[in-house]
N, C-alpha and C positions, 0 to 999 in steps of 0.2 A: 223623316229626314231632318237633321238639325239645321234650323234656319240661320243660326249665328255663323256657322261655317260656310253655308251656301253664300251668304252675303259677303263674308270675308274673302273667300277664294274668288268670288266674282270680281271683287275690287282688285285683288292681286293680279288676276289675268289682265284686267283693263289697264293696270298701271305697272306692268311687269318690271319696267326699268326705272320708274321715277316716282314710285309711291312714297308717301310719308311713312314714318316709323309705325311700324307695328311689327308665351305659354305659359277669443277675447276675454280679457280679464279686467278686474276693476278694483277700485280702492274701497277701504272700509267705510269711507264717508258717504258712499253712494247709497241712495234709497234703494232697498231691495224690494222686489215684488213679493207680495205676500206678507208684508209687515216690515217694521224697522224704520228708524229715523235716519235721515241723511242730509248732508249739505248739498245744495244744488249748485254750488260754486265749481266743483270739480266734476268733469265729465269723464268717467272711468269705465272702460269696457272690459268685461271678464270673459276670456276665451280659454279653451283647452287645446294645447298643442299635441297632446297624446303622449309625448315623451321628450326627453332632452334633445335639442337639435344635434344632428350629427356633427356639424361644424358651422360656425358663422364666418369662416373663411370662404369667400364666394366661389372659388373654383373647386373647393372640396365638399361643401355642403350641398350636394347634388341630389336632393330628395325633398319630399313634401314637408318633413319635419323641420328642415332647415329653411326651405323656401318661404313658408308662412311668415317666419320672423324676418328673414333677410330682405324680402321684398318690401317690407315696411321700414327697414332701417337704412336701406340704400336704394340707389337708382342709377340706371344706365343711361346711355344716350337717348334711348326711347323707353316709353312706358305704355303698357296696355291701358286703354282708357275704359270708361264705364260701359262701352259697347263692345269691349274685348278687341278693339282694333288698336294698332300701334299709333302713338302720338308723340309729339316733341316733349322731351323731358329735360335731362341735363343739357342736351343739345337743343338749342332753340330753333335751328334750321340746318339744312344740309343741301348739297347739290350732288347730282348723279351724272356721270359722264355719258356721252351719247351711246357708247357701247355697253353701258350698264355695268361696267366693272369697277369704276372708281367712285368712291363715296367720300365727300369732304364735309365733315361735321364742324359746326360752330357752337362752342360751349357758351352758355349764358354767362354774362359778366357777374351776375349775382349768385352764381352756383358756388356754394361754400360747403366745406366739411363741418361736421358738428363741433370741431375745436376751433373754428373760425378761419382755417386755411382756405384759400381759393381752390376750387377743383380745376385742375389743368389738363390739357391734352396729354401732357407727360404722364399724369396719373393713369389715364386710359391706356396709353402705349405700354406702360409698365405692367398694368394689370393683365392686359390681353396677352402679352408675351409670357407673363408668368403662368397664365392659364395653359399655355402651350408648351412650357418648359417641361421636358421629360422628367426632371427632378421633382417637379411639383406633383406629378402622378395624379393629375386631376381626372376623375371619371367623366368630366364634361368636355375634355379637350377636343373630342371629335366634332363638337359643334362649331369649332373655329376653323375646320378644314376648308370652309368656303374661301378663306383668305389665302392669297398667294404666299407660298412658302411655309404655311402653317403646318401642314401634315408632315412635310420633310423635317421640320424642326422637332416636332413632337415625337417622331419615330427615330430620331437620331441620325437622319440622313441629310440634314440641313443645319443652318445656324440661326441664331436669334436675329442677326442682322438681315437674314434673308426673308424674314416675315414682313410682309408689306403693310405694316401699321406704322405711321410716322406722325409724330407731333411736329407740325409745320411751324407753329408758334405756340405760345402759352394757351391759346383758346381754340386752336384749329387742329383737327386730326384728319389725316388722309388715309384711307384704307383701300387697297386694291384686291379684288376678288379673282379667283381662278376663271370664273365664267359668270355671265349674268345670272343673278339669283333673286327672283322677284320677292321672295319672302325673307331676305336678309335682314330687313329692318324689324321684322317680327322676331327673328332669331336672337338679335342682340338686346331684346328686352328681357331675356333670360338672366337670372341672377349670376350665372357664370361670367357674364360680361360686365358686371358692375366694376367701377373703377376702384383702385386701392390707393390710399394716400402714401405715396412712395416714401416720403420723409418719415412717416409714422412706422411703416414697415421696416425701414432701415434701422430705426432705433429700437424696435421691439418686434421680433418676428412672431410673437404670440399675441399681438395686439387685439385679435379677434376673440380671445378666450375668456375675458373677464369684463365686467361692466365698466370698471374705471379706466380701462385701456381701449375699449372699442371706439372707433371713429368711423362714422358713416356719413352719407350725404343725402339721406332720404327724409321722409316726413317725420320720423320718430328717431329717438336715440335711446340707448339702454340706461335706465336709472338704477336697476337692481337685478342681480342674477344669482339666485341660489340654485346651484347646479342640481339637476334631476328633481327639482321641486317647483321652482317658480322663476319666471323672468318678467320684469316690469319695464315697459317702454314709456317714455314721456315725449310730448311734442318737441320737435327740434326747431327752435326759433331761427337757426341758421339756414333752414331749408328755403330755397328760392320761392316756393309756393306755400309758405307757412300759413298764409291767410286762409287758404282753402281747408286746412286741417282743423276739424271741429273738436276732436277728442283731446283731453289733457293727458290721459294715461291709458295704456292697455296692459292688463295683467294676464300673463299666460300661465295656466296651470299645466301640469305634466302628468296626466292620469290616463293610463292605457286600458281602462276597463269601462265599457260603454254604460253598464249599469251604475257604476259609481259616478260617471259623468252626468247621467240623467238625474241622479239623486242630488247632485250639486246644482244642477239647473233648477230643479224643483224647489230647493232651499234658498235660491237666490245667490249662490256662490258662483254660478256661471250664467252668462247671458245667452249662450247657445249650447246646443247639445246634439249629438247623434241620437238615433232611436234604437234602443235595445230590440233585437229581433223578436223576442217573445212578446213585445208590446206593440209591434208594428201595426197589427190590425186595428187596434184601438187608437193609435196616435197618428197614423198617416193622414187621416182626414181632419186632424186638428187644424184650426185656423192659423196657428203659429208655425206650421210646417212650410219650409221653403224647399222646393225641388228644382234643381238647375242642372244644365248639361255639364258633362265633364268628359274630355277626350282622353280616354285611358282604358287599360285592360288589366283585370285581375287574372293571374295565370300561374302556372307551375313550370319550373325548369327541371329537365333531366340533366344529369351530368353524364355525357356520352362517353366519358373516359372511365366510368366506374360500372362494373357489372351489377346487375344484368342489363343496364341501359346502354351498353355498347352495341346492343342488337336493336336494329331499327324496328323489327316486327314486335319486339317486346315493348318498346316505347309506344308504338301505335296501339298495342293491346291495352296498356295502362291509360292511354288517352281516351280510347273509345269505350272504356268501362265506366266513364264518368257521365252522369246525367246532369248537364248544366241547368236544364229547365227546373229540375227538382231542387237544385241548390238555391236558385233565386226565388223559387216559390215557397220553399219550406224552411230555408236556413237564413239567408240574408234578409229576404222579405222587404226590400226597399225599392221595389219596382225597377230593378236593374234589367237590362236586356241580356239574355244568355249569349255567350260568345262562341261562335263556331269558326272564327278566323282571328287574326291578331289586330288588324287595323279596325278601329271603331267606326261606328256610323258617323255621318256628318261631313265627309269629304267628297266633294263633287268633281267629277272628271269633266273634260271639255264638252262632252256630249250631254252633260246634265245628269249623268247617272251617279248615284251614290256608290262610292268605292266598295263598301261592304256588300251591298246588294248585287253589284255587278260581278264581283269576284266569287260570290256564293258562299255556301257552307263547306268549309274545307276539312272539318272533322265533326262527326256526329256520334251520339250515343248509340252503340250497337253491341250489346253484350255477347251475342252469339259470334259475331265476327271477331270481337275481342278475344274470346276463348280460343278460337281457331288460330289467331295470330300468336297468342301466347304459346300454344302447343308447338307451332311451327318454329317460333323463335327459340324455344328451349331445345328443340331437336337440333336446330342449326348449331347451337352452342354446346351440345352434348350434355345438357343439364338433366339429371334424373329428378332433381329437386331445385326449385328456383332459389337463386341466391337471396339472402336476407335483404329486405328493403326498409330503409328508414326515411320517413317523410319529416322534414324539418320546417318549422315556421317560427317567426318572431313572436314574442309574447304579446298576446292580445286575445280577448274573449271571442272576438269575431273570427280571427284566423283559426283559433282552436276549434270553433264550431264547424267551420268548413273542413278542416283537416280530419276531424272525427267522422264527418259525413263521407269523405273520400275513403277513409279507412274502411268504413262499413260497405261502401260500394265495391271495393276491391275484394272484400270477403264474399259478398253476395254474388258478384258478377264474374269473378275470376277464381274464386276459391283460394285467394291469397291473403295471408295475414301480414300486415306491415306494422312497423313500430313508429310511434309518433315521438318527436323530440321538439321542445321549444327552448329558445335562447333569447336573451335580451337583444334589442335592435342592433346596437353597434357591433356586438360579437357576431350576431347572425350575418350582418352585411359583409363584414370582413371575411368570414368563413365562406360565404357564397362567392365573393370575388376570388378567393383562393382555391375555388373548386373543391372544397372539403365536403360539401353536401352531396348526397346521392340524388335526392329528389327534394326540391324546396319550393315554397310558395314565393310569389313575387308579384310585383305590380309595376305598371308603366303608366305614367302620366305624361302627356305630350309636352315637349319643351317648346314647340312652336306649331303652328297650325298647318301641317302638311303631312300626308301619309308617309313620306320618305323618313320622317322622324321616327315613326314606329319601326320601320323595316331596317334602318341603318344599324339598329342595336345588335343585329345578329351577323354582321360581317365578321370575318375571321379575326381581325385585329381590334375590334371594338371592345372598350373597357366595360361596356354594358352587356356583352354577350353572356358570360358567366355560365356557359353550358359545355364548353370544350368543342362545340360543333363548328365545322368549317366546310364550306362548299365554294369551290372556285367559280362556278357559274353564277351562284347567288351574288358573290362579291362583285363580279363583273356587271351584273344587272343593276346593282345599287350604284356603282360608279357611273354607269351610263345614265341612269336617272338623274344623278346629281349634276351631270354636265350637259344635259339635253335641254335646249331652249324650246323645242316643239312640245307643247303640253300633251298632245295626243300620244306622241311616242313616249314621253316621260311616264305617263300613266300605264302604258302597255308594259314597260320595263318593270314597274312596281307590281302590277297584277301578276306577272310571271314570277317575280321574286317571291311573293307571298305564297304562291302555289308550291314552289320548291321547298320553302320553309316547312310546309305541312306534309309534303311528301316524305321528308326525312324526320320530322317530328322531334326536334330537340326541346320543344315546349308543348304545353297544351293549355288552352284558355278556359276560364270559368265564366266570367261575365264582364261586360263593359261597365265602366263606372258612371254613376251619376252623383249628385250632391244632394243629400237629404238631411236637412238640419231643422231642429226646433230653434226658434229665435224669438226672444221676448219682444212684445209690441213696442217697447221704448227704443229698440235698436233699429236704426235705419241706415240704408245705403252701404252696407258691406257688399263689396263686389267680389264674387267668386268666379275667377276666370276659368273657362273650360280647360285651359292648358295647365292649371294647377296652382296658380298663385292666388293667395287671399289678399285682397286689397282693402286697406283701412284708411286710405287718404281721404276718402269722402264720407266715411262712417260718422254717424251721429247718435247721440242718446238724448231722447226728449224727456 
């Protein structure tokens, strides 16, 4: 059981209505391990982001490739601290009404943008309403549905003025929720809730796309950005807590091959690296390996609107043909837990039970049953021969290895040949959103520390659904869970919803995430939050 979440959720239960806020690269002058001269004057961290950020526009860059950079360039009302709990950030304090529905935030007087402008309550009101604006088309908009009037505005049934976010004065923001939400202060630490300098946005709608126009309010600012190649951040002297920031610069490479990343780490061009799966056995016991919790799931999505996956039994057959244990043992080899449900370990219900253990294994490897279901599904559809199947993944050596293993499992366990297709991340993501894929790999990293965040992704109108699947009972259970103050009842709704998800199988899971990283001895205090944000505010290089 994950201790960080047990502690966090225990705190949340105790303070349901009044809790405080609470999901690297270097320069050429730095001394490289293994040789080379360098100046000790500049402290520069060298990291790999994997690929170009999807977008540094906060409501649009809703993925880990964007979060890692955004979380260090900007800051919300709250920020997850070193123990992964929410803490005061741009807001120095707040009050919560007796009914738990109204939050009044007070912004620090010394909170400034990187261009010297003061951060105002108006910047937050503008940003949060822009997040919810249907024209923004933010995939993260659903996170704001806790706010009164937010869902109506986002779905075209309400107005911007109906969203209960109000700048009372220059430094005071009042927010009214639809119902008491104990984890609201955690939710708003997500990058989707970062403020936007309204004046900058009005002068340049593409302010977030280049180094010389980007304006943030976080520990770092952009010094250089060579798209698809490198992004350099430098310390932001306008940040209210600049004294805490120890690094002068962070250089992000954009390399999507783990073997290349490891070679760069060995040569001193990176200070951290993932571990190539073929080297896992010899490297996992290395003293420089850091293994930390991460709340998230690696999984595959069926498009239930494309044959043959319009048939539930065929979806189940393809899910049950997969041996998750073999994938983590022989392919990924990073000590992940195989996933037999969608919600990861680490979330504790009011009785003290871990959600994953309590709701059990909802899909398991069973090749004989899979064959039977495939035959029954094909008979129901009148197929003499199964429709061709293409599995799509975004370009990455690790995704390729898993896809090839799944391809072999379908051949061995179902007698089915499938085609593999890979595309670059931005193209892949857009096609998945547009339901162009038939079967595609996916990942979920928690946006905040609660099981509902995993499950709300598959409601009918969720931008995160991306399967075409819809179930009225499921939608109702999720809505009930979001509006239920009784924690025991809330968890019962979530348990039942996850079971429905696997009864109809629009997805199938592979493994739960962890964070396994090689990190040079000289690097200290990088915080890797389980909800997916990399934190460099406290990082140091000795």
